[in-house]
Structure formats: C-alpha cells, structure tokens
C-alpha positions as CSV (number, residue, x, y, z in Angstrom):
1,M,126.8,96.7,148.1
2,A,129.5,93.9,148.5
3,F,132.5,94.2,145.8
4,K,132.4,90.7,144.0
5,S,134.3,91.9,141.0
6,V,137.1,93.6,141.0
7,L,138.9,95.4,138.3
8,S,142.8,95.6,138.2
9,V,144.8,97.5,135.4
10,T,148.1,97.6,134.9
11,G,150.7,98.0,132.0
12,A,152.8,95.8,130.6
13,H,156.3,97.4,131.8
14,H,154.6,97.6,135.0
15,S,155.5,95.1,138.3
16,D,153.3,92.6,139.5
17,K,152.5,94.8,142.7
18,D,149.4,96.4,141.8
19,V,148.2,93.3,140.8
20,T,149.0,91.5,144.2
21,I,147.4,94.7,145.7
22,A,144.2,93.5,144.2
23,A,144.4,90.0,144.5
24,G,144.8,90.4,148.4
25,L,141.3,92.6,148.2
26,C,139.8,90.0,146.3
27,A,140.8,87.2,148.8
28,E,139.8,89.3,151.3
29,G,136.5,89.7,150.1
30,G,136.0,86.1,148.3
31,A,136.0,88.7,144.8
32,N,136.9,87.9,141.5
33,L,140.0,89.8,140.1
34,S,139.9,90.6,136.3
35,V,143.2,92.3,135.4
36,L,143.7,94.2,132.2
37,I,147.3,94.6,131.0
38,L,147.9,97.1,128.8
39,A,150.4,98.2,126.0
40,S,151.0,101.1,123.6
41,P,151.8,100.4,119.5
42,P,155.2,103.3,118.6
43,L,153.4,105.8,116.5
44,C,153.4,104.3,112.6
45,G,152.5,106.0,109.6
46,S,151.7,104.7,106.8
47,I,155.1,104.0,104.1
48,P,155.2,107.2,102.1
49,E,155.8,107.4,98.3
50,W,159.4,107.1,97.8
51,P,161.3,110.2,98.2
52,K,163.6,111.7,95.4
53,R,166.3,111.9,97.8
54,R,167.6,108.1,98.3
55,A,168.9,109.3,102.0
56,A,165.6,110.4,103.2
57,A,163.9,107.4,102.0
58,I,166.6,105.1,103.6
59,A,165.8,107.0,106.8
60,K,162.1,106.7,106.9
61,L,162.7,103.3,105.7
62,E,165.2,102.5,109.1
63,K,162.6,104.2,111.2
64,R,159.6,102.4,110.0
65,Y,162.1,98.8,111.0
66,R,162.6,100.1,114.4
67,Q,158.8,100.6,115.0
68,I,158.2,97.0,113.8
69,E,161.1,95.9,116.0
70,K,159.2,97.8,119.1
71,F,155.9,96.1,118.1
72,S,157.6,92.4,118.5
73,H,159.3,93.7,121.3
74,D,156.1,94.9,123.2
75,M,154.3,92.2,122.1
76,A,156.5,90.0,123.6
77,I,156.6,91.8,127.4
78,L,152.9,91.5,126.9
79,E,152.7,87.7,126.4
80,K,155.5,87.5,129.1
81,T,153.5,89.6,131.7
82,S,150.3,87.9,130.9
83,R,151.9,84.5,131.5
84,D,153.3,85.9,134.9
85,I,150.4,87.3,136.3
86,Q,148.4,84.0,135.4
87,N,150.9,82.1,137.3
88,L,150.7,84.4,140.4
89,L,147.0,84.4,140.6
90,G,146.9,80.6,140.0
91,A,149.2,80.3,143.2
92,L,147.4,82.3,145.4
93,W,143.9,80.7,144.4
94,I,141.8,83.2,143.6
95,C,139.0,83.4,140.7
96,H,140.6,85.5,138.0
97,D,140.9,86.0,134.4
98,V,143.5,88.0,132.5
99,D,143.3,90.1,129.6
100,T,145.8,92.0,127.3
101,E,144.9,95.2,125.3
102,Y,147.3,96.4,122.8
103,C,145.8,99.7,121.9
104,D,146.9,103.1,120.8
105,R,146.7,105.8,123.8
106,A,143.3,107.5,122.2
107,I,141.6,103.9,123.1
108,V,142.9,103.3,126.3
109,G,139.8,104.8,127.6
110,D,137.3,102.7,126.1
111,A,139.2,99.5,126.7
112,V,139.4,100.3,130.4
113,R,135.9,101.3,130.3
114,Q,134.5,98.0,128.8
115,R,135.8,96.4,131.6
116,A,134.7,98.7,134.2
117,L,131.3,98.3,133.2
118,C,130.8,94.8,134.1
119,S,133.1,95.4,137.9
120,D,131.8,96.8,140.7
121,L,135.5,98.5,141.9
122,T,138.4,99.3,139.7
123,I,141.9,99.2,142.0
124,V,144.5,101.9,141.1
125,G,147.9,100.5,142.7
126,P,150.8,102.9,143.5
127,A,152.5,101.6,140.2
128,L,150.0,103.0,137.7
129,L,149.0,106.1,140.0
130,N,152.8,106.5,139.3
131,D,152.7,106.2,135.5
132,I,151.5,110.0,134.5
133,D,150.9,108.7,130.5
134,L,148.5,105.7,131.5
135,G,147.0,106.6,134.8
136,P,145.0,109.3,133.8
137,L,143.6,107.5,131.1
138,V,142.6,104.8,133.0
139,I,141.0,107.2,135.6
140,N,138.8,108.3,132.7
141,G,137.9,105.2,131.5
142,S,137.3,103.7,134.7
143,L,135.5,106.5,137.7
144,F,134.8,109.2,134.6
145,D,133.1,107.5,132.1
146,T,131.3,104.6,134.1
147,G,130.4,106.1,137.3
148,K,131.7,103.0,138.8
149,P,134.2,103.7,142.0
150,V,138.0,103.5,142.5
151,L,139.8,102.5,144.9
152,V,143.6,104.3,144.7
153,V,145.7,102.5,147.2
154,P,149.2,104.7,147.1
155,K,152.6,103.5,148.1
156,G,152.8,102.2,151.7
157,A,149.4,102.4,151.9
158,E,147.7,99.4,154.1
159,A,144.9,98.0,151.2
160,T,141.8,96.4,152.5
161,L,138.1,96.5,151.8
162,S,137.2,95.8,155.8
163,P,138.5,99.4,156.9
164,R,137.9,99.6,160.8
165,R,137.5,103.6,160.6
166,V,136.5,105.6,157.9
167,L,136.7,109.3,157.0
168,V,133.8,110.4,154.7
169,G,134.2,114.0,153.1
170,W,131.1,115.4,152.8
171,D,129.4,118.5,151.1
172,S,126.2,117.5,149.9
173,R,126.9,117.2,146.5
174,V,126.0,114.7,144.1
175,E,129.5,113.4,144.1
176,A,129.8,112.8,147.5
177,S,126.4,111.0,148.0
178,R,127.5,108.5,145.2
179,A,130.6,107.6,146.9
180,V,129.0,107.1,150.5
181,R,126.5,105.0,148.5
182,E,129.1,103.1,146.6
183,A,130.9,102.7,150.1
184,L,127.8,101.8,151.9
185,D,129.3,97.7,152.6
186,L,132.7,99.3,153.7
187,L,131.0,102.0,156.0
188,S,128.2,99.9,157.5
189,G,131.3,97.0,158.4
190,A,133.6,99.7,159.9
191,E,133.8,100.2,163.6
192,E,133.7,104.4,163.3
193,V,132.9,106.1,160.6
194,R,133.5,109.8,160.6
195,L,131.5,111.8,158.4
196,T,133.5,115.4,158.0
197,L,132.2,118.7,156.7
198,V,134.7,121.8,156.0
199,D,133.2,125.0,156.7
200,P,129.2,123.6,156.0
201,E,126.9,126.7,155.8
202,V,123.5,125.9,157.4
203,T,121.1,126.8,154.9
204,C,117.4,125.2,154.0
205,T,118.8,123.5,151.0
206,G,121.9,121.6,150.7
207,N,123.5,121.1,154.1
208,G,120.0,121.9,156.0
209,T,119.9,123.5,159.2
210,E,122.1,120.7,160.8
211,P,124.9,120.0,158.4
212,G,125.4,116.1,158.0
213,A,122.6,115.3,160.4
214,D,120.3,114.0,157.2
215,V,123.3,111.8,156.0
216,A,124.3,110.6,159.1
217,A,120.7,109.3,159.8
218,Y,121.0,107.5,156.2
219,L,124.4,105.5,157.2
220,T,122.9,105.0,160.8
221,R,120.3,103.0,159.2
222,H,122.3,101.1,157.3
223,G,123.7,99.9,160.2
224,A,126.7,102.3,160.1
225,R,128.3,103.8,163.9
226,V,128.4,107.2,162.4
227,S,129.5,110.7,164.3
228,V,129.8,114.0,162.4
229,D,132.8,116.6,162.6
230,R,132.2,120.2,161.6
231,L,135.9,121.7,160.7
232,P,136.6,125.2,160.2
233,S,139.4,125.4,157.0
234,A,141.4,128.4,158.8
235,G,141.9,129.0,155.1
236,K,143.3,125.9,153.7
237,P,141.8,123.9,151.4
238,A,139.5,121.6,152.3
239,A,141.5,118.4,150.7
240,T,144.2,119.5,153.6
241,V,142.0,119.5,156.1
242,L,140.4,116.3,155.6
243,A,144.0,114.8,155.5
244,Q,144.7,116.1,158.8
245,H,141.6,114.8,160.3
246,A,142.1,111.3,158.8
247,I,145.8,111.5,160.2
248,D,144.4,112.8,164.0
249,T,141.6,110.4,163.7
250,S,143.3,107.0,162.7
251,A,141.8,106.6,160.0
252,N,142.3,103.4,157.5
253,M,140.6,104.7,154.3
254,I,139.0,108.2,152.7
255,V,135.9,108.1,150.9
256,M,135.3,111.4,148.8
257,G,133.0,112.1,145.5
258,A,135.3,112.9,142.5
259,Y,134.9,116.2,140.8
260,G,135.8,117.6,137.4
261,S,134.6,118.3,134.0
262,R,135.9,116.7,131.2
263,R,138.8,118.9,130.8
264,L,139.9,118.6,134.2
265,R,140.5,115.1,134.5
266,E,143.8,114.8,134.4
267,R,143.9,117.6,136.5
268,L,142.2,115.7,139.4
269,F,144.8,112.8,138.3
270,G,147.2,115.1,139.3
271,G,145.7,116.2,142.2
272,V,145.0,112.9,143.8
273,R,148.9,111.9,143.4
274,R,150.4,115.6,144.7
275,W,147.9,114.6,147.5
276,I,148.9,111.9,148.3
277,E,152.6,112.0,147.9
278,A,152.4,114.7,150.2
279,K,150.5,112.7,152.8
280,P,150.8,110.0,155.2
281,P,149.6,106.8,152.8
282,L,146.0,106.3,152.9
283,P,143.6,104.4,150.6
284,L,141.4,106.7,148.8
285,F,138.0,105.8,147.6
286,L,136.6,108.0,145.0
287,A,133.3,108.0,142.9
288,R,131.9,109.9,140.5
C-alpha cells in the first residue's frame, strides 16, 4: 500500500529535525503529514489541609507555585513549537495538520494511538529515538497498540520511502509477515530485495522444505525483485547477522517484524536504540 497519511510525533522541547525528516518523506510520496507535539504536566497533587507547622505549609505552597510556573512555561513552549512547525511546513508546501497534547505520561500512548489509527505510517526520528522517556511511549501507542507500521530513522540515516535496496529479515512468524505486507509498496518499487533468513530450519511447516521460497514467490507476484539469502549465525545474535548483511549488500533500509509482549516493549525500544547506535545508520521499518 502507498503511504498517504504519515504521523510524526515530537516533544515540545525537541528540535524540528524529526518533523523535517517526516516532511521530506511526505514530499517524496505526496502524502499528508500529521504532526503531534507532546508536553507533559508537572506532577501536581491537591493542596493539602493546612499543616500544623506553618513552615511545612509554606514549603508545600511554594512547591505548588513552582508547578504552576512550570505549567505556564510548558504551555508557552508548546504554543511556540506549534507555531514554528506550522511555519516550517507552510514554507515546504506540503499538506499537513498540526496538533498539540498536554498530557500526563500515563496517557501519552493513548494520545498517539488515536492519531496512529488514522495514519498509514508513524515516523520515529532521531530526537524521539534519543528520548528514553517519550520514545517508548510513542512506540507503544503507534506500533503495538494499533498494528500500524513505524519507520525508525536514526541520526545520519538517509530517510526515504523509495529505497533502492532493501533487506527483509524473515523467520516465518506472523510479525515478519505483517512487516512484509505493510512494506509491499516499498518492496515492489525497490531495485533489489534481499530476503534474509538466519539459521533457517527445513520443516514441513513454518519455513517449509525450501526456507524463504514461499514468501519470495509472494513478493515476486507483487512485482518485487527478490533473492533469498540463508545465513548461518555462527553463534551471533540474528540482529547482528542481519545488520552486517545489510552493510555487505549496501541496503538502504531494513524491514523486520517487531516482537515482544507488553512487558517487553520498553526493552524492545532500548534494544532498537542500542542496535542502531552500534551499527551504520539505516532506516528500520517495523511492523507488529
């Protein structure tokens, strides 16, 4: 499918780098860009009954005053960021809409989920990827809670929705199948698709008697130019083998399924960050 509605999530304190990346991708494919700018309120409780000790009461009131000051400061930054992004996108002449959300961390995922449900793809740029507080919440809301794909664009990566050479990590699991399905438009337009299996086992079910042949035929029917690579792990993690093969084949993008239960999601985000930071920068297309 073509990506005609793209979501970019950014923090009110982030630079406009992530939005600029997403805007470039939308300009490339003629897509609409929806930007969600997030800010979190201070931790506020209700004003307690007047304590017996006057000093303690004053301290609590001063703390509440600082919280109110922070709220006013955050709102001002949120409004300024929104104006700046509106001006940026207006100058680029792409279809867009910009929304803001001032919400507690506990409902950030829901705020992202609502927007991602009506988008084809969510972009996670370098600023969001580097935000260990906001990043996992956005991944949860967009990738895990909707089933929609995410494109992770690390610092230094050449972002594109028209990659020439794509490496697909394949293991016959549902998540990998969904990643291939969501990336069909990218794969059918690429000059070369390397379907890569690490330590594939020949079975009557799962990988089949010729691992990778079935999904290669599926992709070929959709117009993709596919070759199958079956690689030994030699004791290395599969992700490491895939990353090295992407380098060896000069891939422009990696397509993979995203795995992990609810309790493992933040570990997935951390794992993606560590993997990307340790490897040459390549866009990573993930689907759940």
